PADOBA-855073 format. One record per atom (N, C-alpha, C): x, y, z. Coordinates in steps of 0.1 Angstrom, whole numbers, plus 5000, padded with zeros to 4 digits. Atoms other than C-alpha are relative to their C-alpha. Layout:
// residues N
XYZ/...
END
This chain:
// residues 522
500849885000/500050005000/500950125000/499249875001/501350354991/499850085013/500149924988/502050595019/499050114999/501049905002/499950865004/499649994985/500449995014/498050934972/500950114993/499149915007/500451094946/499250084991/500649925009/499151394928/500750014987/499450005014/499751464891/501350084999/498849925000/502351734898/501249915005/498950094995/504451484919/500449904989/499750105010/504151214893/500750064988/499549945012/504851454864/501550045002/498649964998/508151584879/500949885000/499250125000/509451234885/500149944986/500050065014/508451114850/500950094991/499149915008/510151424834/501449975003/498650044997/513251334853/500549884993/499650125006/513350984840/500150024984/500049985015/512651104804/501350084997/498749935002/515651354807/501249915000/498950094998/517951084819/500149914987/500050085012/516950854790/500450074987/499749915011/517251144765/501550025000/498649984999/520851204777/500749874995/499450125005/521550834770/500049994984/500050005014/520450874734/501050104994/499049915004/522651184730/501449945001/498750064999/525650984743/500249894989/499850105011/524950714717/500450064987/499749935012/525050964689/501450064999/498749945000/528351104700/501149905003/499050104997/530150774707/500449924987/499550065012/532350654679/501149895003/498950094997/535250474696/499849945014/500050054986/535850264728/500450115009/499649894991/537650564742/498850105003/501249924998/534450774737/499149935010/500950084992/532450494753/500450005015/499550034986/534650444784/500550125007/499549884994/536250784790/499650134994/500649885006/534051034771/500950084992/499149935009/536751124747/501150095008/499149924992/538851274776/499850154998/500249865003/537251604772/499050075011/500949954989/535451664806/500750115007/499449894993/535952004822/499849995015/500050004985/536252094860/498650005006/501350004993/532552174868/499349874998/500750125003/531051874851/500849885007/499150104993/534051664864/499849995015/500250004985/533551774900/498649955003/501450054998/529751704897/500049854999/500050155002/530351354884/500749925010/499350074989/532951264910/499150005012/500849994988/530551384937/498849914999/501350085001/527351224923/500349854999/499850155001/528950884915/500349945014/499750044987/530150864951/498750005009/501249984992/526850984967/498949914995/500950095006/524750684961/498849995009/501150024990/521750544979/500450005014/499449994987/524050535008/499950145006/500049864995/523750915011/498550045003/501449954998/520051005005/499049895005/500950104994/518650675017/500749955013/499350054988/521250515041/500550105010/499449904991/523050815055/498850085006/501249934995/519651005058/499449915011/500650094990/518350695077/500849995012/499150014988/521350675100/500050125008/500249884993/521051035109/498750005008/501350024993/517350965117/500249915012/499950104989/518450675139/501050045010/498949984990/521650795155/500250155003/499849864997/521551175153/501250064992/498949935007/524351415144/501349935000/498750064999/527151185154/500549944987/499650075012/527151005120/500650104990/499449915009/528251325103/501549994999/498650025000/531751225111/500549924989/499550075012/531851005080/500650104990/499749915011/532251315059/501550045001/498649975000/535751415071/500849884995/499450125006/536751055061/500050014985/500149985015/535451125026/501050114995/499249895004/537251455024/501549965001/498650054999/540451295036/500449914988/499750085012/540151045008/500250084988/499849915012/539751314982/501350075001/498749934999/542751494996/501249914997/499050105004/544851184994/500049974985/500050025014/543651124959/500650124992/499549885006/544451484950/501550015000/498549994998/548051454963/500749884994/499250125002/548951094956/499549914988/500650095010/546650934930/499550074987/500749955012/544451144907/500850064989/499249945011/546851364888/501049904994/499150105005/549251074884/499349904991/500850105008/546550844870/499550074987/500449935012/545351114846/501250014990/498850005008/548951154834/500349874993/499950135006/549050784828/499149984989/500949985011/546050824807/499549884993/500650125007/544650474800/498550015002/501550014999/541050354805/499549945013/500550064988/540650134835/501149985011/499050034990/542350054868/500849874997/499250125005/543349704855/501050044990/498949955010/545249894827/501250045008/498949964991/547350044855/500749885006/499450124994/547749704872/500849924990/499350085010/548749534840/501450074996/498849935004/551349804832/501050015011/499149994989/552849864866/500449875006/499650134994/552749504878/500049894990/499950115010/553349314846/500650044987/499449965013/555049514818/499050004988/500950025011/551849484798/500249874992/499750125006/553149134790/499249895007/500750114995/552148784802/499750025015/500349974986/552448884839/498950105001/501149905001/550349184830/498749944998/501350075003/547648954816/499449945013/500550064988/547448764849/499650115010/500349894991/547549094870/498750064996/501249945005/544849244848/498849915003/501250094998/542548934850/499650005014/500350014985/542848924888/499350135004/500649874996/542149304892/498650014994/501349995006/539249294868/498949915006/500950094993/537648994884/499650045014/500349954986/537849134919/499150124999/500949885001/536249464907/498649954997/501450055004/533349274891/499349945012/500650074988/532749064923/499650115010/500349904989/532949364947/498850094995/501049905004/530749594925/498749934997/501250075001/528149324920/499250015014/500649984987/527549344958/499450155001/500449864999/527349724955/498750034992/501249985009/524849724926/498849945007/501150064994/522649484945/499450095011/500549914990/522349734974/499350124994/500749885006/521550024951/498749964994/501350055006/518849824932/499049975011/500950024988/517349724966/499550135005/500549874996/517150084976/498950054990/501049965009/515250154944/498749935002/501250074997/512749884952/499350055012/500649944988/512150024987/499350134997/500649875003/511450364972/498749984992/501250025008/508950244946/498949935008/501050054992/507150034972/499450105009/500649904992/506750334994/499250104992/500749905008/505650564966/498749944995/501150055008/503250334947/499349885007/500750124994/502450044971/500249884991/499850115009/503749804944/501149915007/499050104995/505949494950/501450064998/498749955002/509549594956/500749954988/499350065012/510649354928/499750094988/500349925012/508849584903/500950125000/499149894999/510749884916/501449974997/498650045003/514049704915/500249984985/499950025014/513349604879/500050134992/500149875007/512449964868/501350075002/498749934998/515650104884/501149944992/498950075007/517949844870/499950014985/500249995014/516449854835/500350144995/499749865003/516550234834/501550034999/498549975000/520250244843/500749924989/499450085010/521149954820/499750074986/500349945013/519350134791/500850124997/499249885004/520950474792/501549985001/498650034999/524350344803/500549924988/499650085011/524650074777/499950074986/500249925012/523350314750/501150114999/499249885001/525350624758/501450005006/498650014995/528450504776/500350115011/499549914990/530550734798/499550144998/500549865002/529451054781/498650025006/501349994995/525850984790/500049995015/499950024986/526850864825/500450135007/499449884994/528851184832/499050114999/501049895002/526151424818/498849985010/501150024991/523451254838/500450025015/499549974987/525651274869/500050145003/500049864998/525951644864/498650055004/501449964997/522151684863/499649945014/500450064988/521751444892/500750075012/499349924989/524351634914/499350135003/500749874998/522551964908/498749975007/501350034994/519151804916/500249965015/499850034986/520551654948/500350125009/499649894992/522151974960/498850105002/501149914999/519152194952/498949945009/501150074993/516651944967/500250015015/499750014986/518351905001/500150145006/499949864994/519152275006/498750075001/501349944999/515752394997/499049945010/500950074990/514052135019/500350045014/499749974986/515752255051/499150105006/501049904994/513652575057/498649945002/501350064998/510452385051/499949905011/500050104989/511452105074/500150065013/500049934987/512352345101/498750075003/501349944998/509052525096/499049905006/500950104995/507152205101/500349955014/499650034986/509052135133/499850115010/500349894991/508052475147/501050115000/498949905001/511152675138/501149975009/498750024993/514552705154/499849985015/500250014986/513252755189/499449875004/500650134998/511052445188/501049894999/498950105002/513952245174/500949995012/499150004988/516152345203/499349945012/500750064989/513452255228/499949844998/500150145002/512951915211/501349935002/498750064997/516651855212/500249965014/499850034986/516551865249/499349885005/500850124996/513951585250/500749874996/499350115005/516351355232/501149965009/498850044992/519151155248/501250084995/498849925005/522451355247/500749944988/499350065011/523951105224/499450034986/500649975012/521451185197/500450134994/499649875005/522351555194/501550025002/498549994999/526051495203/500649894992/499350115007/528051185194/499549875004/500650134997/526150865193/500949884997/499050115004/529150665179/501250015009/498850004993/532250565197/501150054991/498849955008/535650705186/500449894990/499550105009/536550365171/499049984989/501050015010/533250345152/500150114990/499749885009/533850695137/501249974992/498850035007/537350595128/499849894989/500350115010/536050275111/499350054988/500749945012/533550465089/500950094992/499149905007/536150735081/501049924992/499050085008/538750475071/499449934988/500650075011/536350275050/499850094988/500349915011/535250575029/501350074995/498849935004/538650755030/500949914991/499250095008/540650455017/499349974986/500750035012/537950374992/500050114989/500049885009/537650724977/501350014992/498749985006/541350744970/500349904990/499750115009/541350414951/498849954992/501250065006/537750364938/500250004985/499950015014/537850234902/499050094992/501049925007/534650424893/500350155000/499649864999/536150754904/501350024991/498849995009/539550684886/499650004985/500450005014/537750614854/499550144996/500449875003/536150954856/501250105000/498849925001/539551104863/500749994986/499550025013/540750944831/499350094989/500949945010/537851124813/500350155000/499849864999/539051474823/501150054991/499149955010/541051704800/501549995004/498550004996/544351724820/500150005015/499850014985/545851714855/499450135007/500549884994/544852074862/498549995002/501450024999/541251994855/499649905011/500250104990/541451694878/500150075014/499949934987/542651914907/498850095003/501149914998/539952174901/498749925003/501250084999/537251904898/499949945015/500050054986/538251754932/499650115010/500449894992/537852094948/498550034999/501549985002/534352134933/499349885007/500650114993/533551784946/499950025015/500049974986/534451884981/498950105004/501049904998/532052184978/498649935000/501350075002/529151964965/499749915013/500250104990/529651704992/499950065014/500249934987/529951955021/498650055001/501449955000/526652115011/499049895002/500950114999/524851785006/500149935013/499850084988/526351605036/499450085012/500549924989/525451895060/498550005000/501449995002/521951925046/499349875004/500650144997/521251545049/500049985015/499950014985/522351555086/498850075006/501049924994/519951835094/498649944997/501350065003/517051675075/499749875007/500250124993/517551335090/499650025015/500349974986/517451475125/498650065002/501449944999/514351695119/498949894997/501050115002/512551385105/499849925012/500250084987/513151205138/499150075009/500949924992/511351495155/498649994995/501350005005/508451485132/499349865000/500550135001/508151105128/500949915008/499050074992/509850945158/499849845000/500250154999/508450585153/500149934987/499850085013/509550485118/500749875003/499450134997/510350115118/501149974990/499050015010/512550145087/500750134997/499449875002/514950435089/500450044986/499649975014/516050395053/498950074992/501149935007/512550535043/499850145005/500349864994/512950865062/500050104989/500049905010/513851065031/498849994991/501250025008/510950915011/498850055007/501249954992/508450985039/500050155001/500049855000/509651345042/499550064987/500449965013/509151385005/498450004998/501450025002/505551255006/499150075010/500949954990/504251395038/500450145005/499649874994/506151725045/500250104989/499549905009/507551895015/499150054989/500949965010/504551924992/500349944986/499950075012/504151804956/501350034992/498949965008/506852004938/501349975006/498750024993/509652004964/500149855004/499950144996/508751654975/500449914988/499650075012/509051534939/501450024997/498649975003/512351714936/500949925009/499250084991/513651534967/500049854996/500150145005/512351194954/500949994988/499150015012/514151274921/501550005005/498749994995/517251354942/500449865005/499850144995/516951004958/500349914988/499750085012/516650844924/501350044993/498849955006/519551064912/501249935008/498950064992/521750934941/500249854996/499950145004/520950574931/500649984986/499650025014/521250604893/501450054997/498749945003/524350824894/501149905004/499050104996/526250554912/499849874992/500250135008/524650254894/500650014986/499449995013/525650394860/501550005000/498550004999/529250454872/500549865002/499550134997/529550104886/499849914987/500250095012/528049944854/501150034990/498949965010/530550134832/501349925004/498850064996/533450004853/500049855000/500150145001/532249654857/500049954986/500150035014/531349634820/501450014994/498749985005/534849764812/500949895004/499150114995/536449494834/499849884992/500350125008/534649224814/500450024985/499949985014/534749384779/501450054996/498749945004/537949594778/501149925005/498950064994/540149414802/500149854998/499950145002/539249054797/499849974985/500350035014/537649034762/501050084991/499249925009/539549324745/501549985001/498650024998/542949264761/500549865000/499550144998/543048894767/499449904990/500650105009/540548714745/500150044985/500049965014/540348924713/500750144999/499349875000/543149194714/499950074986/500149935014/542549264676/498650044997/501449965003/538949354680/499950144994/500249875005/537649644660/499450105010/500649914991/536349964676/498549975002/501550044999/532749854668/499849885009/500150124991/533349514684/500250045014/499749964986/534849684715/498850075006/501249924994/531849924719/498949905003/501150094998/529349644715/500349905011/499650094989/531249414738/499850075014/500349924987/531049694765/498550015002/501449994998/527349734759/499449875005/500550134996/526649364762/500449975014/499650024987/528749344793/499250085010/500849924991/526849624809/498649945003/501350074999/523549444802/500149885010/499850124992/524849124817/500350035014/499649974987/526449274847/499150105007/501149924994/523449494853/498949915005/501150104996/521049194854/500349915011/499650094989/523048974877/499850065013/500449944987/522849224906/498550015002/501549994999/519149264899/499549865005/500450134996/518748884903/500449985015/499650014986/520748894936/499150085009/500849924992/518749184949/498649945002/501450064999/515449004941/500049885010/499950134992/516648694961/500850015013/499149994989/518848834988/499450025014/500649974987/516448925015/500550135007/499449884995/517949265019/499050105004/501049904997/514649455022/499950025015/500149974986/514349625055/501350025007/498749984995/518049635061/500550144997/499549875002/520149945063/501049994988/499250005012/521550005028/501450055002/498649944998/524450205041/501049905005/499150104995/525949905058/500649924989/499550075012/526249725025/500950094992/499149915007/527750035009/501350015007/498749994993/530350055036/500849874998/499250125003/531349685030/500650014987/499449985014/531849764993/501150105001/498949914999/533950065002/501249945007/498950074993/536049845025/500749914990/499450085010/536549604997/500950084991/499249925010/537849874973/501250055007/498849944992/540050035000/501049895003/499150114996/541549695011/500749954987/499550065012/542049584975/501050094992/499349925010/543449884956/500850125006/499349894995/544650154980/501549985000/498650024999/548050004987/500749984986/499450015013/548749884951/500150134992/500049875008/547850224936/501050105006/499149894994/549650454961/501449964999/498650045000/552750244964/500549984986/499650025014/552750154927/500450134993/499749875006/552750524918/501250075006/499049924993/555350634944/501249925005/498950094995/557550334953/500649924988/499550075012/559850224925/500349855002/499650144998/560749894941/498849914999/501250095001/557149764940/500049924988/500050095012/556849464917/498849924998/501250085003/554449214902/499549925012/500450094988/554448974932/499450085011/500549924990/553949254956/498650064997/501249945004/551149424937/498849905000/501150105001/549149104930/499749955014/500250054986/549648984966/499250105008/500749894993/548449324979/498550004997/501450005004/545249304959/499249885006/500750134996/544348944967/499950005015/500050014985/545248965004/499150115006/500949904995/543549295009/498549974999/501350035003/540349184993/499549885009/500450124992/540348845011/499950035015/500149964986/541049005045/498750075003/501249924998/538149245042/498849905001/501150105000/535748955033/500049915012/499850104989/537148715059/499650075013/500349934988/536948985086/498550025002/501449984999/533349065078/499349875003/500650124997/532348705078/500249955014/499750044986/534148635111/499350085010/500649914989/532648935129/498550014998/501549985002/529148975113/499249884999/500850125002/528148625105/500249905011/499750104990/529948395129/500350055014/499849944987/530848635156/501249945008/498950074993/534148455164/501150105004/499049904996/536248775168/499650065014/500449954987/536348885205/499550145000/500549865000/534349195214/501050105003/498949904997/537449355228/500750044988/499349975013/538949345193/499150084991/500949935009/535849455174/499750145005/500249874994/535449745198/501050104996/498949915005/538749885185/500050004985/500050015015/538749755149/498649984995/501450005003/535249845138/499749984986/500250025014/535649815101/501049914993/499050095006/537249545079/501050074991/499049935008/539049805058/501350015008/498849984992/541549855087/500949884999/499150125003/542949495087/500249974986/499850025014/542449485050/501250084994/498949925005/544749775043/501349965006/498850044993/547249665069/500649874994/499650125006/547449315055/500450014985/499649975014/547549445019/501450065000/498749934999/550549665029/501149895003/499050104997/552349365045/500249914988/499950085011/551649155015/500850074989/499349935010/552949424992/501550005003/498650004996/556249455011/500749874999/499450135001/556849085015/500149954986/499950055014/555949004979/501050084992/499049925007/558149284966/501449965003/498650034996/561249184986/500349854997/499750145003/560748814979/500049984985/500050015015/560248874941/501250084995/498949935006/562549024916/499750154999/500149855002/563149394908/499150024988/500949975012/560549554885/500850044988/499349975012/561549604849/499950154997/500149865004/562349944834/498850034993/501249985008/559449904811/498850035009/501249984991/556949884840/500150135008/499849884993/558550184857/499950134991/499949885008/558850414827/498850094999/501249915001/555250544824/499850085013/500349934987/555350654861/501250075005/498849944994/558950744869/501050054989/499149965011/560450814835/501249914998/498950085003/563650674821/500950005012/499250004988/565850554850/501350084998/498849935002/568850704834/499950155002/500349854998/567251054838/499850035014/500149974986/566851014875/498650005005/501350014993/564051014900/499150114996/500849885002/562851364892/499550014985/500449985014/562351304854/498549984998/501450015003/558951324839/499849864993/500350135007/557250994828/499950024985/500049995015/557650924791/498949924994/501050085006/554950674787/500549874995/499650135005/555150304779/499850004985/500250015015/555450194743/498549994996/501450015004/551850094742/499250135003/500649874998/550850424758/500350104989/499649915011/552850604732/499249984988/500850035012/551050424705/498650055000/501349954999/547850554719/499950155002/499949854996/549050914725/499150094991/500849915009/547351064694/498549995003/501450024998/543950914702/499750035015/500349984986/544250944740/500550125006/499449904992/546651174758/499950144993/500049875007/546851444731/498650065000/501449955000/543051464728/499650045013/500449974987/542751464765/500550145005/499549884995/544851774770/499550124993/500549885007/542851994747/499250085010/500749914991/541352304764/498650014995/
END
């Protein structure tokens, strides 16, 4: 049963939003001629759109569904996840993003294959492992996003959640497989603007319905101090911050967008714009989540707090805008993940390992088919996983922990430590990923880790990154020295010294006219 009857204005705004998103997909199709167009938008994205897409692709259902719900449940204490995000962006700005744009390939496994395998046979193994782990981790993430879509449609229309999941998944698969990265980035820009406007404009109206600032202050006094102060322990805050911080600095879906930008200067400007977007949206979501607790203190499913606010508080136009923002949060992340997962299967496995002589048309269609397949598998998992009623944010955090544990150490050390080699890089990926999964299973499913330990180590990303670092160091010193070929794209010719500029690998040089040169155009 629907929460309320939806008026024509409400329905109209949401329908127009979906039409615009699909229209952008058609535009992307018409402007996509090569695999580089499909996967990195021709490397011609500027700072404003770039900042919006970095922000929107990260702010998933975890923000306007999960984080909103956790602020409803826990109060202002959960706002401490945002400094973790900002720290991740700063680490990326200093140590990862400009260097990866200079490298100028297409996927994170491209980096893994070059840095940890010379683009040769070892590179094939490294690429296959990296691509496979990305596909596995992001399948979990997509399932959570699709589940959130089902919850929202159930609340809005009173229909079975499965129908809502199907609509969200098919919409994302349609415009992403048709339009590729250009469509994904342009829809991200629209979605980031919708999210920012919706949550900021909603604050005055939400405060009005709670009786104004004075009433809010009085209501605060009736809550337990932990709700208006810090409801999380220091260790819990550190765990959330670590999960998102490590993940942001190494997330493949963010790095693919960095590849899409014009040059390194654009990357730095875009990250600054991202911080502005996320500060505005994060602060607004915290305020709205807390005010919803005051207006509706008995919600049984906190993840529905933002939807209930849209339907019962904000009125048809603003409510529809906030609902569109929730859809935006989900779709902007889903399309980003689909592009990266599809590229892992089509570009890294099919295009590089199975059929390296494929034509541009074959490569584009391989990516489209991969997006369809890897979009429908998470839909099937969501339909059968029993996730409904759970907190979506917790699933999002597990995915973030996987990415941080798997890629943070290989990326940062691979870009800045010349000694890192194939054995170390592959070991760091596999051990980091395995540790995160094993820690989660041991603590959340079997409960075999002592409470005294989990009280301090509250997120699996912490042991994941530590063990990944240990594996990197051990693998590196037990293995041989890296070849000059694997170092040249990142450190330049060794004869020119540590401070020389990277010259690019032979395969990168062969792509320079189509890739790097076009990417540096103003």
